[in-house]
C-alpha positions as a printed NumPy array, in Angstrom:
array([[ 256.403,  -81.536,  -22.711],
       [ 260.234,  -82.971,  -21.33 ],
       [ 262.762,  -81.105,  -20.419],
       [ 266.3  ,  -82.063,  -21.204],
       [ 269.607,  -80.426,  -20.245],
       [ 272.814,  -81.444,  -22.087],
       [ 276.099,  -81.34 ,  -19.844],
       [ 279.592,  -81.928,  -19.375],
       [ 281.761,  -80.33 ,  -16.95 ],
       [ 284.524,  -80.781,  -19.706],
       [ 284.058,  -78.875,  -23.012],
       [ 285.148,  -80.29 ,  -26.242],
       [ 282.778,  -83.353,  -26.185],
       [ 280.699,  -82.458,  -29.089],
       [ 277.853,  -80.858,  -26.762],
       [ 276.612,  -78.33 ,  -29.102],
       [ 277.027,  -80.734,  -32.232],
       [ 275.179,  -83.42 ,  -30.348],
       [ 272.52 ,  -81.203,  -29.306],
       [ 272.091,  -79.441,  -32.412],
       [ 271.779,  -82.574,  -34.741],
       [ 269.274,  -83.991,  -31.903],
       [ 266.962,  -81.023,  -32.188],
       [ 266.785,  -81.388,  -35.936],
       [ 266.327,  -85.057,  -35.494],
       [ 263.451,  -84.9  ,  -33.206],
       [ 261.617,  -82.209,  -35.379],
       [ 262.192,  -84.647,  -38.578],
       [ 260.121,  -87.069,  -36.609],
       [ 257.317,  -84.933,  -36.07 ],
       [ 258.227,  -83.645,  -32.583],
       [ 258.035,  -79.947,  -31.99 ],
       [ 261.223,  -78.889,  -30.313],
       [ 262.439,  -75.784,  -28.903],
       [ 265.949,  -74.887,  -28.086],
       [ 267.165,  -72.792,  -25.242],
       [ 270.921,  -71.763,  -25.873],
       [ 271.911,  -70.935,  -22.135],
       [ 276.11 ,  -71.482,  -22.742],
       [ 277.309,  -67.658,  -23.17 ],
       [ 279.595,  -68.828,  -25.424],
       [ 276.629,  -69.221,  -27.645],
       [ 277.515,  -71.9  ,  -30.06 ],
       [ 274.623,  -73.452,  -30.668],
       [ 273.253,  -69.85 ,  -31.786],
       [ 276.3  ,  -69.146,  -34.058],
       [ 275.815,  -72.819,  -35.139],
       [ 272.069,  -72.125,  -36.317],
       [ 272.349,  -68.795,  -37.222],
       [ 273.195,  -66.229,  -39.682],
       [ 276.171,  -64.257,  -37.121],
       [ 274.697,  -60.723,  -38.997],
       [ 271.832,  -61.396,  -37.681],
       [ 272.738,  -62.65 ,  -34.628],
       [ 274.491,  -59.493,  -34.253],
       [ 271.481,  -57.068,  -35.016],
       [ 269.539,  -59.121,  -32.353],
       [ 272.217,  -58.274,  -29.929],
       [ 272.764,  -54.756,  -30.807],
       [ 269.115,  -53.791,  -30.321],
       [ 269.499,  -55.188,  -27.369],
       [ 272.385,  -53.557,  -25.921],
       [ 270.922,  -50.697,  -24.074],
       [ 268.414,  -53.073,  -21.955],
       [ 271.174,  -55.718,  -21.103],
       [ 273.5  ,  -52.682,  -19.677],
       [ 269.674,  -51.131,  -17.309],
       [ 266.66 ,  -52.69 ,  -18.706],
       [ 264.285,  -50.055,  -16.833],
       [ 266.091,  -47.049,  -18.598],
       [ 266.255,  -48.245,  -21.601],
       [ 262.634,  -49.263,  -21.745],
       [ 261.878,  -45.585,  -20.249],
       [ 263.147,  -44.115,  -23.441],
       [ 260.71 ,  -45.872,  -25.922],
       [ 256.611,  -45.753,  -26.179],
       [ 254.921,  -48.664,  -25.312],
       [ 254.04 ,  -49.035,  -28.834],
       [ 257.882,  -48.772,  -29.64 ],
       [ 259.021,  -51.147,  -26.747],
       [ 255.988,  -53.384,  -27.815],
       [ 257.722,  -53.949,  -31.302],
       [ 260.926,  -54.165,  -30.487],
       [ 260.071,  -57.016,  -27.537],
       [ 258.288,  -58.87 ,  -29.692],
       [ 260.479,  -59.574,  -32.042],
       [ 262.729,  -62.308,  -31.465],
       [ 264.969,  -61.761,  -28.483],
       [ 268.193,  -63.401,  -26.908],
       [ 267.808,  -65.617,  -23.649],
       [ 269.047,  -63.159,  -21.86 ],
       [ 267.081,  -60.105,  -22.877],
       [ 264.348,  -62.428,  -21.87 ],
       [ 265.976,  -62.782,  -18.489],
       [ 266.593,  -59.465,  -17.627],
       [ 263.773,  -57.661,  -16.082],
       [ 264.045,  -61.031,  -13.489],
       [ 267.856,  -60.117,  -13.467],
       [ 267.053,  -56.412,  -12.955],
       [ 264.136,  -56.549,  -10.853],
       [ 261.887,  -54.924,  -13.494],
       [ 258.743,  -55.851,  -14.295],
       [ 257.724,  -58.351,  -17.154],
       [ 256.832,  -57.547,  -20.455],
       [ 253.329,  -58.665,  -21.077],
       [ 253.958,  -61.194,  -23.438],
       [ 256.724,  -63.521,  -24.458],
       [ 259.114,  -62.484,  -27.258],
       [ 258.985,  -65.208,  -30.083],
       [ 261.295,  -67.638,  -30.681],
       [ 263.479,  -68.314,  -34.184],
       [ 262.432,  -71.136,  -36.561],
       [ 265.331,  -72.63 ,  -37.616],
       [ 263.349,  -75.653,  -39.55 ],
       [ 260.043,  -76.82 ,  -39.373],
       [ 258.738,  -77.799,  -36.103],
       [ 262.571,  -76.308,  -34.61 ],
       [ 262.67 ,  -73.448,  -32.929],
       [ 265.452,  -71.951,  -30.901],
       [ 265.589,  -68.989,  -28.598],
       [ 269.575,  -67.419,  -28.822],
       [ 272.209,  -67.19 ,  -26.507],
       [ 273.983,  -63.834,  -25.503],
       [ 277.772,  -63.333,  -24.045],
       [ 276.78 ,  -61.598,  -21.27 ],
       [ 274.957,  -64.573,  -19.568],
       [ 277.574,  -64.476,  -16.715],
       [ 275.862,  -61.365,  -15.615],
       [ 272.389,  -63.655,  -14.838],
       [ 274.983,  -66.251,  -13.183],
       [ 275.564,  -63.771,  -10.86 ],
       [ 273.089,  -62.9  ,   -9.85 ],
       [ 271.621,  -66.43 ,   -9.295],
       [ 274.783,  -66.568,   -7.088],
       [ 273.938,  -63.439,   -5.478],
       [ 270.373,  -64.262,   -4.377],
       [ 270.702,  -67.827,   -3.8  ],
       [ 271.027,  -67.137,    0.491],
       [ 267.491,  -65.533,   -0.009],
       [ 265.835,  -68.668,   -1.971],
       [ 265.846,  -70.131,    1.351],
       [ 263.803,  -67.335,    3.256],
       [ 261.214,  -67.697,    0.492],
       [ 261.81 ,  -63.962,   -1.145],
       [ 259.999,  -63.577,   -4.182],
       [ 262.437,  -62.06 ,   -6.641],
       [ 265.268,  -64.889,   -5.611],
       [ 262.853,  -67.504,   -5.997],
       [ 261.934,  -65.927,   -9.382],
       [ 264.877,  -65.856,  -10.467],
       [ 266.161,  -69.444,   -9.677],
       [ 262.963,  -70.902,  -11.253],
       [ 262.884,  -68.168,  -14.49 ],
       [ 264.369,  -71.059,  -16.913],
       [ 262.301,  -73.528,  -15.759],
       [ 259.197,  -71.259,  -16.094],
       [ 260.109,  -70.325,  -19.563],
       [ 260.289,  -73.586,  -20.65 ],
       [ 257.037,  -74.765,  -19.463],
       [ 255.253,  -71.224,  -20.6  ],
       [ 257.058,  -71.401,  -24.46 ],
       [ 255.777,  -75.074,  -24.733],
       [ 252.156,  -74.431,  -23.736],
       [ 252.231,  -71.433,  -25.894],
       [ 253.822,  -73.215,  -29.267],
       [ 252.926,  -76.747,  -28.256],
       [ 256.847,  -77.76 ,  -27.829],
       [ 257.295,  -81.945,  -26.931],
       [ 260.803,  -81.212,  -26.264],
       [ 262.884,  -78.185,  -24.902],
       [ 266.443,  -79.049,  -25.424],
       [ 269.185,  -76.652,  -23.184],
       [ 272.321,  -76.155,  -24.492],
       [ 274.683,  -75.428,  -21.014],
       [ 278.348,  -74.027,  -20.704],
       [ 280.758,  -76.959,  -19.53 ],
       [ 281.05 ,  -75.312,  -15.627],
       [ 279.534,  -76.474,  -12.268],
       [ 278.724,  -72.732,  -11.69 ],
       [ 275.172,  -71.484,  -10.404],
       [ 273.358,  -70.969,  -13.769],
       [ 273.728,  -75.003,  -14.358],
       [ 272.957,  -75.431,  -10.615],
       [ 269.355,  -74.118,  -11.564],
       [ 268.847,  -75.2  ,  -14.912],
       [ 270.121,  -78.723,  -14.376],
       [ 268.463,  -79.208,  -11.165],
       [ 264.745,  -78.082,  -12.81 ],
       [ 264.543,  -79.856,  -15.773],
       [ 263.076,  -83.018,  -16.297],
       [ 266.443,  -85.018,  -17.494],
       [ 269.659,  -84.62 ,  -18.435],
       [ 272.189,  -86.611,  -20.614],
       [ 275.977,  -86.429,  -20.595],
       [ 278.199,  -86.962,  -23.754],
       [ 281.679,  -87.812,  -23.495],
       [ 284.689,  -88.691,  -25.352],
       [ 286.035,  -91.992,  -24.568],
       [ 289.262,  -90.492,  -22.419],
       [ 290.305,  -89.8  ,  -19.007],
       [ 288.736,  -86.37 ,  -18.568],
       [ 285.123,  -87.303,  -19.673],
       [ 285.294,  -89.813,  -16.72 ],
       [ 286.544,  -86.938,  -13.637],
       [ 284.043,  -84.779,  -15.196],
       [ 281.476,  -87.884,  -14.336],
       [ 282.955,  -87.522,  -10.953],
       [ 282.758,  -83.845,  -10.664],
       [ 279.467,  -83.894,  -11.973],
       [ 278.554,  -86.646,   -9.787],
       [ 279.34 ,  -84.6  ,   -6.563],
       [ 277.936,  -81.518,   -7.713],
       [ 274.742,  -83.052,   -7.889],
       [ 275.317,  -84.593,   -4.648],
       [ 275.518,  -80.967,   -3.17 ],
       [ 272.682,  -79.67 ,   -5.372],
       [ 269.982,  -82.298,   -4.605],
       [ 270.387,  -81.23 ,   -0.934],
       [ 270.522,  -77.539,   -1.568],
       [ 267.042,  -78.288,   -3.338],
       [ 265.509,  -80.989,   -0.819],
       [ 266.397,  -78.149,    1.904],
       [ 264.668,  -75.273,   -0.114],
       [ 261.372,  -77.949,   -0.366],
       [ 261.466,  -78.264,    3.527],
       [ 261.709,  -74.488,    4.369],
       [ 259.302,  -73.534,    1.856],
       [ 255.249,  -72.727,    2.368],
       [ 253.46 ,  -75.398,   -0.036],
       [ 252.686,  -72.102,   -2.855],
       [ 255.667,  -71.335,   -2.82 ],
       [ 257.06 ,  -74.925,   -3.428],
       [ 254.922,  -75.318,   -6.297],
       [ 257.448,  -72.708,   -7.863],
       [ 259.854,  -75.613,   -8.249],
       [ 259.582,  -78.889,  -10.187],
       [ 257.973,  -81.827,   -8.047],
       [ 261.083,  -83.84 ,   -8.427],
       [ 264.738,  -83.466,   -8.873],
       [ 266.507,  -83.856,  -12.389],
       [ 266.96 ,  -87.577,  -13.666],
       [ 269.668,  -89.021,  -15.629],
       [ 268.834,  -90.275,  -19.229],
       [ 272.437,  -92.064,  -19.822],
       [ 275.553,  -91.01 ,  -21.95 ],
       [ 276.742,  -90.81 ,  -25.086],
       [ 280.193,  -91.662,  -26.394],
       [ 281.045,  -89.298,  -28.81 ],
       [ 283.713,  -88.413,  -31.732],
       [ 285.317,  -91.956,  -30.663],
       [ 287.931,  -93.286,  -33.362],
       [ 286.623,  -95.921,  -35.107],
       [ 288.408,  -98.992,  -35.955],
       [ 287.594, -100.892,  -39.026],
       [ 289.301, -104.384,  -37.779],
       [ 287.434, -107.819,  -37.044],
       [ 285.972, -108.545,  -33.665],
       [ 286.257, -105.121,  -31.868],
       [ 283.494, -104.073,  -29.997],
       [ 281.584, -101.189,  -31.336],
       [ 284.391, -100.792,  -33.816],
       [ 286.661,  -98.743,  -31.362],
       [ 289.814,  -98.45 ,  -31.394],
       [ 291.791, -100.762,  -28.283],
       [ 292.551,  -97.103,  -25.785],
       [ 289.138,  -95.679,  -27.064],
       [ 287.204,  -99.01 ,  -26.113],
       [ 289.197,  -99.543,  -22.627],
       [ 288.166,  -95.51 ,  -21.504],
       [ 284.9  ,  -96.288,  -22.943],
       [ 284.125,  -99.34 ,  -20.583],
       [ 285.168,  -97.308,  -17.316],
       [ 282.28 ,  -94.736,  -17.845],
       [ 279.255,  -96.666,  -16.936],
       [ 281.198,  -97.934,  -13.373],
       [ 281.986,  -94.18 ,  -13.059],
       [ 278.472,  -93.526,  -13.563],
       [ 277.421,  -96.11 ,  -10.834],
       [ 279.921,  -95.031,   -8.393],
       [ 280.104,  -91.001,   -8.779],
       [ 276.185,  -90.315,   -9.685],
       [ 273.851,  -90.457,   -7.09 ],
       [ 271.468,  -93.215,   -6.995],
       [ 267.971,  -91.456,   -6.961],
       [ 269.355,  -89.248,   -9.901],
       [ 269.93 ,  -92.898,  -12.087],
       [ 267.195,  -94.578,  -10.676],
       [ 265.047,  -95.345,  -13.297],
       [ 267.545,  -96.503,  -15.527],
       [ 268.179, -100.572,  -15.631],
       [ 271.817, -101.751,  -15.546],
       [ 271.299, -103.111,  -19.357],
       [ 270.583,  -99.511,  -19.98 ],
       [ 273.37 ,  -98.289,  -18.036],
       [ 275.841, -100.341,  -19.63 ],
       [ 275.108,  -99.01 ,  -23.129],
       [ 275.68 ,  -95.215,  -24.497],
       [ 272.028,  -93.95 ,  -25.687],
       [ 271.727,  -94.561,  -29.026],
       [ 274.759,  -97.772,  -28.705],
       [ 277.172,  -96.73 ,  -31.552],
       [ 274.681,  -94.771,  -34.065],
       [ 276.571,  -91.168,  -33.144],
       [ 279.479,  -92.621,  -31.405],
       [ 282.166,  -92.305,  -34.37 ],
       [ 283.647,  -89.36 ,  -35.624],
       [ 282.308,  -87.462,  -38.091],
       [ 285.937,  -85.949,  -39.47 ],
       [ 284.903,  -82.633,  -41.126],
       [ 280.999,  -82.895,  -41.66 ],
       [ 280.435,  -81.249,  -38.246],
       [ 282.551,  -77.966,  -40.011],
       [ 280.619,  -78.351,  -42.878],
       [ 277.163,  -78.391,  -41.078],
       [ 278.41 ,  -75.451,  -39.335],
       [ 279.818,  -73.595,  -42.284],
       [ 276.185,  -73.979,  -44.15 ],
       [ 274.266,  -73.749,  -40.718],
       [ 272.027,  -76.921,  -41.103],
       [ 272.225,  -80.3  ,  -39.953],
       [ 274.699,  -82.587,  -41.82 ],
       [ 272.334,  -84.432,  -43.883],
       [ 271.241,  -81.639,  -45.287],
       [ 274.624,  -80.116,  -46.44 ],
       [ 274.86 ,  -81.563,  -50.082],
       [ 271.341,  -80.144,  -50.754],
       [ 272.651,  -76.623,  -49.834],
       [ 274.056,  -74.193,  -52.433],
       [ 277.37 ,  -75.033,  -52.227],
       [ 280.406,  -72.852,  -52.429],
       [ 282.786,  -74.395,  -55.41 ],
       [ 285.495,  -75.231,  -53.193],
       [ 283.265,  -77.654,  -51.442],
       [ 281.179,  -78.938,  -54.305],
       [ 283.735,  -81.735,  -55.282],
       [ 284.189,  -83.067,  -51.637],
       [ 280.225,  -82.492,  -50.427],
       [ 278.707,  -84.303,  -53.613],
       [ 281.215,  -87.015,  -53.711],
       [ 280.34 ,  -87.986,  -50.065],
       [ 276.654,  -87.419,  -50.369],
       [ 275.88 ,  -90.76 ,  -49.305],
       [ 278.227,  -89.951,  -46.032],
       [ 276.664,  -86.649,  -45.394],
       [ 272.747,  -88.113,  -45.923],
       [ 273.244,  -91.515,  -43.853],
       [ 273.838,  -89.189,  -40.494],
       [ 270.221,  -88.529,  -40.219],
       [ 269.347,  -92.099,  -39.892],
       [ 272.044,  -92.339,  -36.887],
       [ 270.726,  -89.217,  -35.152],
       [ 266.924,  -90.442,  -35.778],
       [ 268.   ,  -93.918,  -34.042],
       [ 269.683,  -91.786,  -30.984],
       [ 266.643,  -89.981,  -30.959],
       [ 264.284,  -92.769,  -30.621],
       [ 266.613,  -94.464,  -27.831],
       [ 266.557,  -91.145,  -26.056],
       [ 262.724,  -90.888,  -25.942],
       [ 262.446,  -94.563,  -25.395],
       [ 264.682,  -93.586,  -21.343],
       [ 262.371,  -90.091,  -21.527],
       [ 259.327,  -92.509,  -20.874],
       [ 260.675,  -93.853,  -17.872],
       [ 261.159,  -90.266,  -16.043]])
């Protein structure tokens, strides 16, 4: 199993749309895939699931999020097992660690959103777990068991679910910040990629990510030196590796002799992304990427250009863009969607091309 986090310090770069469609593309290629929604905004859960169903999951968990042990004590073992063995949010699954309570004997099942593609949904309350990571961080250096468990729990869950469900890939959707949650999630995944808009904000985002990675690696290197061999084995053997970047939602230019078919302003910013990565992302985090790979976004131009209103329709019907024309469409949408069926369906080949390049880079990690 390979774990992949998708991250940019700046929001609004298409991170959730990219993650959702990449996961569907991998599954369509026969690669069993799990998505973990660790963004407290829960965008990928809202994109993938009926909102009433998601609300019902959250409603059943409310008392446990307030006080896990007290809520568990109100139920018989049979009642608790029935409740906990239905699909649950990632925060519910992490809550025993947050509260220092005993873990349930079995893991809650993920939700199948497509053949070979599963999701563990997010929850708006995930900031509570992030606060607990921050408050226990200093105790990690001392090898305190609960602190180690708190920091390593997401990494452990990814491995356990992969073993139980035979996943090849676990993709983690993250929030656009450099807080404690992303520190442990990104640092303990196998790899990460950076979706970028072709603008100055993405360049500053890369600068911020690079500075954070440098600090995080120093902290994790120190932890490795201080811990005993047994406790060190709870962590991954090495720090995360960068797979590369994407350019997303770029304005397409239909004239001749324009590299990547980008408008001039977008092309100029796109050309600044590889030098920014070389300058600001620590070399040992990107050491496996060749200069030739770094110059090109993952998938090259496959997913580079704006999808216009297609992602909005994908969200409305809660399927990848290429499946939208085959849904039971509302009358108001039917003419536009059916008239553009080929455009919708062609997005699948683009994301498959993107996924193939991503897999080739993962093999180097």
